N, C-alpha and C positions, 0 to 999 in steps of 0.2 A: 920493382919494389925490393928493397934490401931486406933479406931475412937473416937475422943473426943467430949464432949459436946461443943457447940459453946458458948463462954462466952465473945464475943467481945463487950465491952460496947460502948455506944454512947459517953461517955466522952473521950475527947482526952487526950493522954499522960498518961493514967493509964497503968501500966505494966502488960502484960500477959505472962504466961509461957506455952510453948507447947512442947509436945513430937513430934519430927520431924525425918524424915529419910533422910539420905544423898542421893542426886541424883547420885553422883560419890563417893562412900565411899572409904576412904583410905584402903590400903591392910590390915591394922591391925583391921579393923572394919567389923563385920558381917552386910551385907546390911539390914538384918531383925531386927537389934537392933536399937531402937530409941535413939536419944540424946535429951537432954533438952536444949532449948534456950528460952530467954526472950526478949521481945521487947515492946516498948510503942505503943499503938494504936494511929494512926495519921490520917490525912485527906485523903480522896479519891483523887487520882491524875488522875484517868482515869476510863472510863467505856465503855462498849459496849454490844453487844448481848450476849457475853460470861459471863458477870458478872462485878466485880469491881476490881480496882487495888489500893492498899494502898502503901504509901512510909513510911518506918520506919528504925530504926537502931537496929541491934542485939546487945544486951547489952554485951554479953560475948566476942565479937570480935571487936565491934565498926564499923562493916561493914554496910554501907547504902544499903538497899535492897528494892525491890518492891515485894509486895505480891499480886498475882493474884488469886482471889477467883472465882471458877467455879462450877456451879451446876453439880453434877455428876449423870449421868444416870446409875442406878444400874444394867441395863442389859448388859452394855458394859464396856470393859476395856477402860480407857481414852487414846486415840491415841496420844494426845499431850504430855502426861507424858511419854509414852513409847518411843516416838521419841526423846524428849528432854534428856532423860537419855542416849541415844546413842551418842549425839552430844557433841563435844568439839572443839571449834574453836574460834580464837580471834575475828572474825567478826560475831559471833552468840551469842546472850545473854545467859549467863551461868545460868543454873538451879542449885541452891545450895542445897536446901532442899525441901521437900514436906510433907504435912500432911493432914489428913482428919478430918472433924468435922461434927457433926449432929446438926441441928437446932431444934427449938421447934415443927416444923411441921414434924419432922422425915425425912427431906430432908438431903442428904449427900452432902457436899461441899469438893472439892479438892482445897487445897491451894498450889500454886507454889511460892516458895521463890526464887526470881530472882535477878541477878546482877542489880544494879541501873544505869540508864543513865538519864542525865538532861532533855532531850526533844526529841520529834520526829522530823523527817525531815520535816513533814508537818508544825509543829510549826516554825521550822527554816525558811522555805520558806515564811510563813505568815509574819514573821518579816521583810523580805526584801520587800515583796509586800506592806506592810503598810508604809514602809519608801520610797517607790517608787524608790528603787534602785535595780539593778540586783544582784543576788548572784555572787560572783567572780567565773570566769570560772575555776580557779585553785581549789577552794573549791568543786565545782561540780565534777571535775575530781577525786579528792581524794575520795569523797563519792561513786562515781560510781565504782571505782577500788575495793574498799572494799566490795561493794555489789556483784560484779562479783566474787570476791575471796570467799565470803561466799557461793555463788551458785555453784562454781566449786567443793568445798568440799561437799556440800549438795547433788549435783546431781551425782557426780562420785564416791565419797567414801561412803557416807551414803545411796545413791540411794533413796533419799527423794525429792519429789516435794513440794515446800512450798504452792503453789496454792492461795496465797493472798498477793503478793508483791504490796505494795502501800506506799506512804510517811508516813502514820500513823503507819506502821509496821516496820519502819526503825528508830532506835534510834540513836541519835547523841550527841556528846559533842561539842558545838560551839567553845570552847576554843582550843581544840586539833584537831578537824575535824575527830575524831574517829567515826566510824559507826558500829552498830551491828544490825543484823536481829532479829526480835522478832515475837511473836504470831504464834505459830505452831498449832493453833486450827483447821486449814483446811488442814494441811500437811498430806501427805500420801506417802508410798512407792508404786510407780506405778509398776504393773506387766503387761506385754504384754497380758497375757491370761485373765486378769480380767477387765471388763468394769468399767468405773468411771463416776461419775455424771458430766455433762457438766455445770450445773448451779453452778459454783464455781468462786471465784475471784470477787473483787469489779469491778463494771461496767466499769469505765473509763480505767481500766488496763487489761480488759479481752481480751485474745488473740482471733483472728478471728475464729480459729478452734473450740473454745468453743461456740462462737455465732452461728456457724454452727451446733452445737449440737453433736460434736464429743465425743465419749466415750472411744476412744483408743488413747487419746492425750498423749504427752510425757512431760518430764521436760522442754521442750522448751517453754511451756506457761509462765514459770517464766522469760524467756529472753525477750519475748514481753513485759510483765508487766514492766520489768526493763527499757526497751527503753522508755516506756510511762512515767516512773518516771523521767528519764533524760530529756526528752522533756519538761516536766512540770517545771523542775528546770531552764531550759534555757528560756522558754516562760513566766514563772510566772503564768501560768494557765494550766489546763489540755489540752492536744493536741486533744483528741477525747472525747468531753464532751457530750456523748449520753444521752438522757432522758429516754430511755428504751432499752431493749436488741436489738431490731431490729434497733432502731435509732442509736445505737452504731455502728452497721455495716455501716449504711449510712454515719456517720461521718468519718469512716475509708476509705470508698470508695471515698468520696469527695476529699481526699488527695492522697491516694495510687492508685486510679483508680479502675475499675472493675477487680476482679481477673480473670486470664485466666482459661481455662478449666483444665489445668494441676494443677494450684494452688488450684482450687476448689477440685479437686480429692485428693490432698495432705491433705486438711483440713477435708473433709467429702465427700466421693464418692457418697453418696445418693443425693447430690445436683447437680450432673453433668449435668442433663437435665434441670435444673431450668434456666429460662430466667432472666437475670439481665440487667438493663439499662446500656448501654455502656458509661462509664465515663472515660475521659482521666486523667492520674495521673498529679498531680502538682509536679514539681521538689522540693525536700526538701530544696534546696538552696533558694527557694522563701518563704518557710514557716519559715526557720531559716536564715533570711537575714543578721543578725549580726554575724553569726558564720563562722568560717573558713572551708575550704574544707575538712579537716581531720575530723572535728566534723560531718559535713553533711554526709560524706562517712560512718563514723562509725554508725550513726543512720540508714542509708540506709541498712546496713548489719544486723541490729538488728530488724528493723521493716519490716520484709518480711512475706508475706502471707504463704509461704511454710515453715513449721517448719524445714524441712531438709536443706533448703537454709539459714535459720536464723543462725547467729553465735551461737556457744555454749559458755558457760561461759569462758572456757580457751582461745578460739579464741578471745573473747572480751579482756581478760587480755593481750594477745599478740599483740593487735592492735597498730599501730603507734599512734593512738589517745592518748594513755597513755605514750608515750615515754618521754614526759616532766617530768613525775614523776620519771623516772629511770635514769636521768642525775646524774653523779657522782660528783656533786659539789654544793656548796652554800646552801642557805636557804631551797630550795625545798628538797634537799637531807636530811636536818635535820628533816623536817616533815616526810619524807619517812622513815627515821631511827626510829623516835619516835613512829610511827604507826606500825612498823615492817612490812611494806607494802610488802617488797620483800623477807620476810622469808617464805619459803614454805617447808613443810615436804614432801620430795620426796616419802616416803613410804606411805603417806596418800593422799595428794592433787594431786600428779602426778603419783600415783601408776598404773593408767589405761593405761599409755603410753608405747609403745615399746621403746627400746633403741634409735632407730633413731628419733622417735617422741620426746623423752625426750631431746635429743641433740638439735633439732630444736627449741623446746619451750624455752630451757635455753638461747639460743642466743637472743630470742625476749624479754624474761622476765627480764633479769638481767642487772645491771647498765651499762650505756654507758657513756663515757666521751665526752664532747663537742668537 
């Protein structure tokens, strides 16, 4: 693999040329053969613990892209790169190319050249909070359907758990309401025989089994996080704003009540004998006073202590909560069509279903006339 010297200048808009590798090479190209692309260096548009993100345009194709630059640990294969090379879905940010470079301190950086999206869902929500107006319930519904569609593909076809679902990792186009899941830096293919770290996922969105220290958790942690994202879009602020790991559990218990022994067992059996103060749950209809019964019922099914009782991604997509998006008429149908919302590859996204299950799912998923 070719490792280039880092020559990213501080001056913006100077053109750099790089030898890069296709993430999804065309059949005619050997994956080990680099191709040359050029792009102007531009401003940093994002940064985090992983590194920085630049926005630029590939000169040869005119494509606007984001370049995520990550310090590479020489001892390990980059899990994010390996996972992103496997993925191809309309609601997951597309990895186009990648390349490595070495800086003057002999550190190696992996550069991921990604599909560009205008902003994060976090930024979109801030816009409404600053305007003191709620995000439209229809816009929320479209974003959530696309998120669960990405998770259904990720969990059932790719067998990957994202492990860091939050508004900052959901990229959106406010003009079209398109949503794409990004940042696979914490993602992992979970295996039942392998323990996993429980200190994963940003605090407000962390599933209760993680707070209980479970190491044998499942993809269902992403569903809890998604429920927290939806709640935040509806409320305009985080639903469970804990100030520490244990305070996070307190915030959850304040609303959902003390988990039963059975629920504690489902999260982490080691806590079965632990004595918790007995708190009664608050009905979610009181937390979400402005929302209809369908919305409240949907959130009730997503924010469950027991991961096995929690809806999975496909159950979410089949919920009556999303029926409005599946009506075969008018403006809503046009948005649904433009976003390819109801296009599912049966051999990929629904391949885990038996014929009877597939028939049942199709009845719930596909257009209904008023």
